LOLUMSE-193532 format. One record per residue (C-alpha): x, z, y negated. Coordinates in steps of 0.001 Angstrom, whole numbers, plus 500000, padded with zeros to 6 digits. Example, Ala and Ser with C-alpha at 12.3 -4.5 7.8 and 13.67 -1.06 7.14 Angstrom:
<pts>
512300507800504500513670507140501060
</pts>
This chain:
<pts>
446614901562499126450088901251497678448639903478495274448275905726497539451357905666498959453347905588495600451193909212494933452474910921498179456334909738497201455498911649493837454159914538495941457369914469497854459803914082494824457995916413493049458238919214495924461914918304496657462614918947492636460689922020492910458281920893489450455189922121489512453765920091486716454851916524487934453552917879491206450331918891489792450187915348488250451208913461491818448185915634493784445593914347491646446862910714491885446765910984495696442623912049494833442510909149492766444192906930495257441661908307498298438324907692496154439020904907495216439556903958498698436727905637499876438214908853501484436787911325499252434166911530496930430451910940497593429499909274500333428591905750499746426755904604502955422860905313503503422927905209507320421066908810507723423267910127509598424702913492509274428212913448507770430045915469510383433677915245508941433989918419507997433202920351511088435062921470513779434646919170516400433388922110518864430237922569516125428944919293516678427301916973518754430954915621520596431815918973521646431440918307525326433125914950524975436008916384523211436239919692525517436917916756528144439768915053526757441874918269527876441754917425531089442375913907530502445955914815529657446839916989532180
</pts>
């Protein structure tokens, strides 16, 4: 987690400095940290469930549940 936060701070610094080389390097560091944490990269579990993370919720089996959320907040 420390590596990810350091990389994110480096992104912020590079953006503020408008340093495109540093920005690219820091974004690679963020990606590397996220892969290390299991947030990106190949799926590491094998429960045979479909991977719904890259879909809009309205296009998943959770569409009705999600639609009901806005009604409970009104």
